[in-house]
Steps between C-alpha positions, in 0.01 A plus 500: 500500500848630586847540357798282587796737505767242426369348179292808412182306432151495648418238755188408695469357850285194559394516871347151489822324405725779628684512173600765248441459126734703275447577133800286420278200560661377826327437832709507816440570869703817466566739218857537374602824670291763674125485443279791602226256599684265735791733589733201489799387299536181304783251555750674270864571567589853596698542178186439296265728695418814314360688799534451872403781732242770461772758432657283232163460329437870520844573353449252215155637429638852470815417301446675170711542192470838338371495142441123503242393759293687761286276713242584760558777748552487872131496571434184298803327655377590843158375406646162411696476819210609713262255338304759300175428327664458158839331463712646226694264272861602477646472147843357440774751586816505285763767544654623178874532463581862442670564170823687483429866433708805433693351206522732204560394143857622528562276798350199321698573184829539688444176691431308180802651328721401792353150493540440126812707429712390792771249418661251734707192413216271603245697303720512192554125518127440536424722199755325281373154597138602439586651159696191394302204638749262339745594778251361751403166347825407322713462819228278645459294185447129573716350228412134547127557536439770239756476222334213312158671486648836404717346229216300346255792503765735361579270208133431419400867513805594295402252230147644494632857487687448173201446268269728702750788501533478123123470457403789726752724326272468202208622711703800620596578137869440575773277360538157668840579649349774718262255661792280601681806641193594702456158660873475577539832682165481681583158647829626644377831641192357668707224657706774670220739599178297522345374823294218347663159482284355227383747235664509161557852366536549127288555192126522562248489215277788612796736542640394163166589344506846662861555393418392146212745475720790609780392263263479201357842577841668531627329184204637310551849645869488408412417140627143478330275250261244651610142528270394219689728258838342570635257247610170648681553824682819410469725801741763370227726374582870536262752642234644274509863597757445773413710801635275773840660516678160488747477216565156353237326717288245319155377599628232738738744665229758554257235629737386774580865579130562565473177701797582722375855559160372610671242720729758659211736573287220648791397722541858624133506592530176693812607691337833589198314633736289707675806640165660586393176672189461287519126458153489656349609167494137398211439738278720283545260208276210594541146375187528287630823344842354417347177371256689277775726370727203422218313325406803290862557406527131410220541248689790345819292493317211338359728232840658431664160442250370246670692219823309570315169513357577154818656364333835433697825495262767625584794727394498863214750547532781753258679730177367644298198384814337359349154523227592250751670272725195514221258412393726215854495363523122541173435318587747226836328432392144559564416135870580544555225755838327477422129472840398636454709815143380542598131483793553734277683748238225498765231554657693788164561665404134454819397679522767771140509625466130593855476633443808719183338631694183579756704690223664704318176567804301611697782664462332839666185367768666289811625676525773237278605207609371162629796289290431191534863393876459464455178303254673265738794453793270416303282259331798331833679460658194338199453271502865397874502441517185284165566333595858405164628621618862492633508146269246337165584664553854637456394861608758759792388719675639806804610303856553611553482877844626601710341772636679801380836631453830323667811643294684763279779374324772698125550454375775270426783741300688238243217490422507872223765473333292228500175698466628858130418531540157340795425727294579809230247416767244412673565834176450694412179316852357537518572870145377570563168326834457677379578851182293466696193389772547759247536783304200376801267503640650821173426677498148357852423624488687831722805461447872440596741225562874521273687255726806488811290445316320220437842350874571512583160355264516204595866445869423470415197285375762254745789552831315478414267205361797303862598433562153349223486235232344722130571544260489793480196726291373788415171667340241271247252638573210266875494560447560872276195525760292316772634725312414817389155382855395413635552853613861510611614846681832438581744222818304432286323239466836321879530479518151353239595239708806417807279445303287254383811315860624492599178326230559239607862449867412453472183292157375395306815400604513130358153446145641530533699175251285308242479780161599354302781662185292478662247737567778751140619462375146566705488822347831614145385422543171685627683808179705510296194595500582871367852451239394246372228733371774727197528274386157618513623861258790448194306634696399812622857555145630458368257759782574743491882482306696242687825564839339438362330190367834377841664552665212313261528205528879469880497525533212255263651245662843514853359472412275207250705303597863564858550618737299715625788718149643529380165628725527804377852579135403451550198724641714781216752469232229490652336809498833684139572402397151609648565844317833518184335373506249781490783752202646312299179517535443875169514688429573865417180689281470809657284767355267757649346814579132539297330770793363701781747426552872476552476127312688230451395139283583198134417555454412134786247503452303823205348682416524867635851558330735742423871472458760772157656549602864461861484377593426139856390415645547150831427330658655192774282351698759304690822559287813498651761271401757240406245233252298707390725787166579335443131427579422864231739622241373252572139592480579872171686463357215295614238751364698797172544320487875552655783305545782756523767233168401347346464845607853596363633174171327564477649847582846376238465229248384758577793730463744213171354384343493849428877527342494154274210597396677823421819304293299253308332784633151429491290820830349615511143621635415843775289345628791297483729803704257707754466223527874459532565872749217559848607609805452282611185683217277388500127465506390136331186374675309224288403202640149462448390858294622792796637694536832672840638409683742730866423439716398204840334543731493196766229506811659343727197528507460119552872430870513409524877469306823481564820313347843557191409301459183703521686832247754374269218394508353851434845645199544272362158591535573872349848463206394282401210721569702814241756396246217489597376845714207387857498634783358287802331659817359339661176617819307428671784317860442393770724641547684171124557476493637855780740415320616187177552691684699765678719245178546304317635803248218522480522880567867559217602268244273660221698661297393794592272783797525727858482398542149628226365277630689200844345531397145584697244300379140491748226419230234477145500369376361829643798688316737269172309527511482879591867523218623278250268668594631842446857381163445335265233633539223756653181380257276323496171323625457147270455203584209281526590134 
C-alpha cells in the first residue's frame, strides 16, 4: 500500500501483472504522476504534473499556510520519499487569500462616504435614470408592437377601476370621490417611478380595511357620531365634544383627514426604508404568511360588508375580536333588515358570481374580460334613480359625487403620533404585496425589478397623493392579472387608465349619485372569491409542507379572529420560530462510504454504504449556536453510543469505590482491574455494533456558521472524548467556520499532540479518514453496515 503523490490517493502494485490499482478505480501500467512504489511517472503532460523532482516534492510537502493547514513535518515527508514503513496520506492543500488588514472604521467610513457622496456627470445621470425608470423604457418604446396591448389593457383596467374605486371607498370609510382620486394619482406616479411593467397600483382591499379601522377609531376618539346615528346621507354632523381642533370640519372631512395622515406617514416609512436600502425585508414575509394574512383579512372584509348587503346601520366595532362583535351586532339587528337592499344584493350576487366564473373559465379565449361589474353598476344606478329607492325605501346610496379636483390639503400633523404604529404595519403590508407581485410577474416575463426602487415608487404613491385627498395604495392582484392578460407591455397602460379615470372625475362622476351601497358591497364580496378559495387548498398545502400550512393557518386565524394588524406580527414571529425550530430538530447522522466513490452519505437513508472499523463519521446539518449547542452534543453522544461525561463519572465512581471494596475484603475481578489500570487512550466499543472506536470525524459541510457557544461546544466534545482516548477531527469546514474556530481558540487551546496535528484542516472527509487511520492502526478493510 502506498500513496500516489499526483492524485493524492492510495494505490497498490500488482507484481504479477505489473500494474498499479488506484482508489479512483482505474488500472494502468503506470500511475498518473510520481508513485513511491514504482518511482515512475505516468504519461501526463508536464503542465498537469503536480510534482516532478525530489526537491519539488519536498517543497510541496512542506508548503504550509499559517492558521489554515499544517500537514506532516519534515520527518514524515522524508519517510515518504525514502520509502518508510508507513506512507503518510497528504491532505488537500489550499492556500487562503489573505484579507486586507489595517483598515480602521474611520477609513472604511471615509471610503464609503466618498463612494456614495461623490458626484460626477455620469453618476448623476445614472441616479436620475434609476430614480425615474420611465426615462429608460419610454425612449425605447416599440410603438408598433406594444401600443395596441397597452391601450387595450389600460382601457379595460380603467373600466374596472371605476366601480371598484367607489366600492372600496366604502370599505375605507371614505366618500366615493376619494377612491377615484386615489386610483388616478397612483396610476400616474407608479408609471413614472415603478420598475415593474405589469402590476397595477391602486386601491387594495386589505389596506382599505386597515385604513377604515383607523378612521373609525379616530372618529370615535374625536367625538363624531357613529354612522348608524346619521340620518339619511347627511354627513354634516358636528363634533360631540369637539376636541379635534378642526373648525367647520364635518365627519366626512375629518375621515379623509385621518386617511391622508395615515397615508402620508406610511409613505414616509416606505421612502425611509428605500433610503436605508432595506428592501430585503420583503424576504422575511413568506408567501404562506402573506397568503394567510390576506385570507384572514378577507374574512374580516366579508363580515364588514354584510351590514350593507342587509341594509343595516350599525357601527363598526373597534379593538380585538371584531369579527365576533360584528356578527353579534348583525344577529341582534337582523329584524331591521332593509328588504330593498337585501333583494338588490341577492340580484347583484346572482349576476356577478356566475359571470365572474365565466370570465375566469374562458379568459384564455377572451381577448379581454367582460366588465360585468360596470354593467351592474350602470343598471343598478338607473334602477335606483327611477325607482326612488333612497326616498321610498330608505336604501343607502353613494350620494353626491363632485366633479373636478378639490384643493390640496396638508395632512393633520397632530394626528401622526396617534396613527404612527398603524401606518407602519400598513407600510409593511403595502410594500410586501407590491414587491411580491412585481417579482412574480418579472420572473414570468424575464426581466428584473429593483426592490429599493419599488419602495420609493410605492412610498411616493402614498406621500404625494396624500395632499390630494387620497388614501393608501399598493399593487392589487386582481387588476394586475387583468392587466397582464389583456396584453400589457409597459406602464403606459397605467397612464391610459388614469386618462379614463380623469374623464370620469370631470364628467361622469355625478351620475353615480343614486348608486346603492349594497351594490358596492356586493362587488367587494364577489372580488373576495380568490382569497376565500384558499380554504379549499388547505389539504394540498398540508401535504406539500406542513410547516408552511401551519404558518398559513396561524396567520389567517389571528388576522380574522383576533386583530388584522396583530395577525401580521404573529405570522412573522411564528415564521421566525419555525426556522429556529428546524435547527432544534436536526439530529446527528452517521455516514458511510459509497463502495465505488469517495462519497459519504447517511447510513439510515441509503443501502450498501460501508463503515470504517475504528473511525466513525458524523454530520450535523445545521449551524451550531447558542440555541442548539446542547442539543448538538446530546444528539452526537446518542449517535456515537457513548456519553463521555457519564463514562467519566462512572470511572471516577469506580475508582472511588475500589479502595472501600479492598478495605472491606471484597475481591476484585480481573476485568475490573484491567479497566481500572487501562490508560486514558483506550479503545471504546460501541453498543450498537461490535466496533472499536478510536477516532471521530465530524463533517461540517452543512454547518453554516458558529458562534461562541458553538465553538465551546466543539471544544467540549473534543476534550471529553479525548480524555477517553477518542480523537475528534473536523472535515469540510466552510471558510467562515474556519475563521470562527481560529478566533475562538479551537486549535490553540488543544492539548496534546504536536502543533501540526492540532492545526490540521481537512477539506474532504476522505482526507480526514486516511489521516486518522494512518495515525492509529494499519489500514484495514471496511465493515459493511
